[in-house]
LOTOR-972723 format. One line per 8 residues: their letters; for each residue x, y, z of C-alpha. Coordinates in steps of 0.2 Angstrom, whole numbers, always signed. Example, Ala and Ser with C-alpha at 12.3 -4.5 7.8 and 13.67 -1.06 7.14 Angstrom:
<rs>
as	+62 -22 +39  +68 -5 +36
</rs>
This chain:
<rs>
fiigplli	-255 -336 -113  -243 -329 -125  -236 -340 -138  -220 -332 -144  -211 -332 -161  -198 -345 -156  -212 -358 -152  -221 -353 -168
ykygeecv	-205 -355 -179  -200 -372 -171  -217 -380 -170  -229 -370 -181  -247 -370 -179  -247 -386 -170  -241 -378 -154  -256 -366 -155
kkfraqfp	-268 -381 -157  -259 -390 -142  -261 -375 -131  -279 -373 -136  -283 -392 -132  -274 -390 -115  -282 -374 -110  -299 -372 -119
ekpllvka	-305 -357 -109  -289 -347 -109  -285 -333 -121  -271 -336 -133  -260 -322 -140  -250 -329 -155  -235 -317 -157  -233 -320 -175
qilerpae	-227 -303 -179  -235 -303 -196  -228 -292 -209  -232 -301 -225  -246 -313 -231  -258 -308 -218  -273 -317 -225  -265 -334 -224
svalfaka	-256 -331 -208  -271 -325 -198  -282 -338 -205  -270 -352 -201  -268 -346 -182  -286 -342 -180  -291 -360 -186  -278 -367 -174
gatwvsvl	-287 -358 -159  -279 -341 -157  -288 -328 -148  -276 -314 -153  -264 -313 -168  -250 -300 -168  -246 -290 -183  -231 -279 -184
agagneai	-236 -261 -181  -225 -255 -195  -234 -266 -208  -242 -257 -222  -260 -251 -220  -266 -264 -233  -258 -278 -223  -266 -272 -207
htastiar	-283 -270 -215  -282 -287 -223  -277 -295 -206  -291 -287 -197  -304 -292 -210  -298 -310 -209  -298 -310 -190  -315 -303 -189
nnntkiil	-322 -317 -201  -313 -330 -190  -319 -323 -173  -301 -319 -169  -293 -302 -165  -278 -293 -171  -265 -284 -160  -252 -272 -166
d	-235 -277 -160
</rs>
């Protein structure tokens, strides 16, 4: 399932938790389109149950590296969007 930005902006991490609870075996792509604060954002969505978290492809190398490191440490993956 893809959880888009509008759901995230309106309901936050809670919508990811609810999708995970309803569909425990399905992969969840959280289209957070992260540009800033990658460590906090990726950790938040990973703990909520995201399989994938999107980072904007135009983000700086440091942000992408940080997001990837945090994702790896939380058994989550990053996708560039």
